[in-house]
N, C-alpha and C positions, 0 to 999 in steps of 0.2 A: 424694583418690581419683582415679586415672588414668582419663581418659575412654576408652571402648572404641574400638578401631580401626574406622574406617569400612569396611564390607564392600566388596570390589572388585566391579566390574560383571562380570556373566557375559558369555559370548560372544553377540553379537547374533544373533537368529534371522534366517534368510535372508528377504529381501524382494525381490519383483519388482513393479515398477509395471506395471499392465496394459498389454499391447502395444497400440499404436495403429496402425490401418490407415487409410490416407489415399486419398482420391479427389478429383480436381479436376474440377469441372464446366466446360463449355466457356465459361461466362461469367466464370470466374475464382474462383468460390466454392470454397473448400477444405472438404471434408467429412472429419472425423476421427472414427473410430469405435473405441471401446475396449470390446470385449465383456467382460462380467464376470458369470459364471454363479453368483451367490450367491443372489439373491432375484429374483422376477419383477417387477423395477422398472427404470426407465430414467430418465436425465436428459438433457434436450436443452438445449443452450446455444448461442445465436447470439451471436457477437461481431463487432463492427465496429471499424475504426480510427477511433473517434469518442470518444476520451478527452480529458482536459483538455489534453494536449499538442497537440491539433489546434486549440485556441482561440487567438485573439488575446488579448493581455492586456486589451484594452478590453472584451471580451465574455466574460470569465472567468465560468464558471457555466453557459454555454449547453449544454455537453456533458452535465452532470448533469440539467439541465432537460429536454433532449431525450430522454434515457434514461428518466427518470421518467415523462415524458408518454406513453410508449408504452402505459402501463396505462390511459390515459384514453379508450380505445376505438379502433375502426377505422372505415373508411369504411362498413362494413356494420353494426357492432355499437357500441352506446353503451358507456360505461364500466361501468355495472352489468351490462349484458348480457355484456360480455367477461369480467368477473370470474366471473359465473355459469357461462359456458361452460367456463372452466378448472376451476372447482370441480366441475362435472358429470363431468369426466374424472378427478376425484380429485386434482387438482393445484392449485398456486397460482402465479400469474405473479410473477416477480421480475425487476426491471430496475434498472440503475444504471450509473454510469460511474466509472472510476478514472483514473489518469494516462495509462495506455497505451491503454485500449480501453473500449468500452461493452459491456454484456452484457444479454441478455434470455433467460430460461430458465424451465424447469418440470420437475418430477419427477413421474412418473406410473407406474402399473402397466403392464407391457409390453403387454397387450392394447389399451391406449389409445394406443399409439405413433403410429399413422397419424393419428388424429384430432388428437392433440396437436401433431404435426409440422405439420399443415396450419393449425391455429389459430395456432401460434407464427409460422409464415410470414406469415400475414395480418397479425399484430401488427406485425412489423418492416417489412414491405413496404408496407402500406397503412394506416398509423396516421392517425387523424383529427387528432391534435394540436390539439384544439379551443381556441379562444382563452380561454374561461373556465377550462378546466382548467389551461392553462399559466400564466395569471395567478394562479390559486389556489396552484399549486406555487411560483411566484416569490414570492408573499407569505409563504408558509410559510418559505422560505429567508431572506427579509428579517427575519422575526420571530425566527428562530433566531439570526441575526447580531446582532440587537438584544439578545437575551438574553446572548449571549457577551460583549458589550461590558461587561456588569456582572459578568462572571465572570473572576477573575484568571487562571485556567488557560488559557482560550481567548485572552485578551489576550496572554499570554506566548508561546503557540504561534504566533500570527499575527505578532507583532512579531519573533520569532526568525527566521521564514522570510524576512521582509523584510531583516533584518540580515545574513543569510547570503548572499542572492542579489541584493539590491538592489530598490529601489522601482521600480515600473513594469514589471517583468518578470513573465511568466506564472508562473514558478517561485516567485516571491516572494508570490504570492497563494494563498489557501486553495483546496483542490480544488474546492469548490463556488462559488468567487468571493466577492467582498466586496460590501458594500452599494452601492457605486457601480457596479460592473460588472453585478451581478445586476439592478439597476433598469433597465439598458439592454436586458435580454434580453426582447424583445417576442415575442409569438407568431409573427410573421413571421420573426424571426431564428432562432427554434427550428426552424421549418419549413425554412428555408434551410439550416441546419446539417444537418438530417436528409437533405435532398436531396443534399447534397454528400458526406456521409460514410457514410450507410447504403446502400452499394452492394455488389453481389456481388464485384466485383474487389477483392481484399484482405480480404474478410470470411471468417469461419470458422464452420462449423456443427459443434459437438462433441456427440456422442451416446455415452453410456456406460451400461453395465448389461447386462441380459439381452436382448441384441439380436444380430441377424445383420448383419455388414457389408454383405452384398449387399442385404438388405432396406432398410437405412438409406440406401445409395447410390441405390436405386431410388426411395425416397420423396423423397430430396433432389432428384433430377432432376425428379420430378413437381411438387414444390412450388416449387422455385427455378429450374428450368432455363430458364424463359421470362423471367427477370428480367435486366435489363441496366443497366449503369452502370460508370463507370471510377473507380478509386480516386484520391483526391487524393494526389499525390506529396509526400513529406516532411512535416514538421510546420510548423504556422504559427508556433509560438513558437520563439524563438531560445534554445538552451540557455544557462543563466546561468553565469557564471564567478565564482569566489570573489573578494570584495573584496581589494585588495592587502595589507591589514593588518587586525588584529583591532580590536574596538571594544566599547564599553559603551553600552547603552541601558536607561534606567530609566523606567518609567511610574509616575507618582506615585499612591499610595494612602496618604495620610498616616495614616489611621486603621486601616490593615491590621494585624492581629495577627501576620501571617506574610507571607513573601515567596515568590512563585513565581519559580523560578530556572531558567534555561536556559543551557547552555554547550556550544558546539560550532562546527562549520563545514561548508562544502561538502565533499563527498567524491566518490569515483569512481562511475562508472556501474555498474548492476547486472550487466552482462556482463563486468566487469573480471576478469581471471584471479586476482586476489587475493581474490575474494569469499569463498572457503572459509576462508582464513587470517584474514581480517578478521572473519568471523562468530564464529570461536572466540576471537579476541582481544577482541572486544566482549563476549562472554559472560563472559570472565574479568574484564575491567575493570569492567563495569557491567550486563551483560545478564541475570545470574541473581541470585537472592535472596542467595546467599553470595558475590557478586562483591566486588571490592575496594572500590568506591565505596560500595556499600550497607553493607558491614560497617564501613566507616570512619564514615560519617555517621550511620547508625542505631545500630549496636551499640557502637562505641567512644566516640562523642561524644554520642549521643542528640539529634542536631539535627533528626531527621525520622523519620517512619514508614517512609519508603522513598525511595531514590534509585537511578535506573536510567538506563542508556544504551541507545541503539538507533540503527539506521540506517533512514531513510525511503528505501528503495531505489526508484530511478526509472531509466528507460531512458537518460536523458542526464545529469541532475544529481541526485545523491543528497545527503542531508544526514545528518550524524551529530550526535547531541545527547545531553547529560546533562540529565535532568529531575528536579526535586524541589521540594518546598515545605518551607520551614524557618521557625522562629520569627524574627521581625524582627530581634531583637538578635543573632542568630548568622548573618545573611545573608552577611556578608563572611567570617567564619570558615569557613562551609560552602563558599563558593566557593574559598577558599584550599586547603581539603582536596581538593577536586576537582582543582584544578590540580596539587597535589602528587602525587596519584595518577596523573594523566596523565604528569607528568614522570618519576615512578619507573617507570611502565610502559614508557616509551621508553628509559630508561637501563639497566634490568636485565632479563635474560631471565626469563620466568615459571618457576615451579617445576613439576616434573614432575607433581605431584598436581593442581595447578591445571589444567594442560593436559588431564590424563586426565579430570577431572570434567566440564569443559566439553565436551570431545570426546565422551565417553560419553553425555552428556545429549542433545546435538544429534543424534547418531547413533541413540540409543535411542528418542527420541520421534518420529522422522521417520515411521515407518509409521503411527503413530496419526492422522496428518493425512489419511489416505486410507481411512477406514472406510465411506464411503457413496458412492453413485454421484454425488451432487451435489458432494462434496468432490473426487472424481477429475475430474469434468468441469470444475470451477473450476480445478483444478491445471493441466489441459491448456490451458485458456484463458489462464492466467497465463503458462505457459511460452511459448506462441505470442506473447502480447502483449509480453513482454520480448525475444523473439527468441532464446531459449535453444536449445541443441542438443536434438535429438530424444531423446537418451539421458540427458538431465539428471537425471531422477528415478532412473534405473537406476544411475547412477554417483555419486550424491550422497553416500551413506554411505562409499563407498570413498575419495572425494576428501577428505571431512572427516576420515576416519581417517588419511589420509596427512599431515595437517598436523603439523609438528614445532615444537619450541621455537624453533628458528632461524627458521622461517617466521613465527611470531607476533612475534618480536623485530624481524624485518625490516619487516613491515607496520606495526608500531607506530611505528618510526622514520620510515618513509616517508609514512604516511597520516595520522598525528596530528601536526598542525602548530601548535605553541603560538603562533607569530606570527600565525596566521589566526583564532585563537579569538574568537568573538563571545559576549559575556555579556549576557543580557537578564534583567531583573528587574522584577517588578511588586510594588511595596512603597513604603515611606517614603523618597522620593527624597532628602529633606534629610539623612537619616542614612546612606544607603548609596551614593549616586551617586559622591561623591568617593572614598571608600575603595575601591570596586570599580574605579574608573578607575586609581587608584594601584596597586592589586594587579595589574591586567592589564599595566600599563606595566613593572612589575618582572619580569613573566614573559617579556616579549619579549627 
């Protein structure tokens, strides 16, 4: 019986990202307001240039600890009092750091805007950063790392980062640091990091929802206008470069019934003009369920429940990787199939239906990412953190839709580099190390 023809995608509905109005305070703080008259709610997000990129490799993890410690209270309020104060406004404080920036924010009903704005301002400007709170958070991170050491997936991820960008570099360490660097993050180091990086010059205050820009700017001036401090220029960490050639690293788990497998290499920065074509190329190769790699390893060979590829996009050094877990006895065969798919992807243009499916998916799901004020606020913060253009979200679908078969073929040949591929496996080293090494050598 002939399978039915897959229905074609309908014309995407129009979508406009909420317009952002900007005002800069005299101290350098940028205030971005995106009015959204759907519900009587608003999200306030403060972002500082205090992400992991601002850390030295030796103190990796201090950015995450500093951001998390904001919830440990202010000079006026203890940790429990601060939580209660936000809850009394109908909101919940959230804070954290990624590679580009740190965030601290809350979503509340619009009538609570002023009170929430002032409380959030107090949280980021006058945090207590108490020693016992910092030490507790540090211990939680160390416990998490200890648990990951016994978990093959975490082992593979961490080892793959090191393989791609090198030992001793900030980019080669986990976002939250490793057990050696986190142990060095004392309360005083956290306080010093906060003093250096949580300053108005270079920071951003993003407010989205049922708000008036004039009211937001007035409140921002009242809360932050008297705050002073100069932004730290540049990043502390030096962007990593790809190793000159590929390699294989195997972490031995002799009794493991399966292997965690990672294959990939360093790639271009998030702001590279090939971002759109690379996104679609990755979707076709390994980013979607019906991608080539997943169909090969899961459906054709039954090696795994799932195999996918993705970009870890960063401002300076991104990493592209294929991730899967396979039965021990098919580790080398699965790696061979991944390499075959990468080679075929570089050699032959993709089919029109593959391009259409990937492109329609990325274009179609895009508006679903912005259904709440918090999602929109986070998107604006991410746009600013990466240094993307102000019209990025407005032109995203148009630029994705403009990607052609030739574009995909060009970026595949340009940005997927077989000679730079790193293979990392956690499994039975006696059985897989030598065959994986031979396999990679034949690929070069």
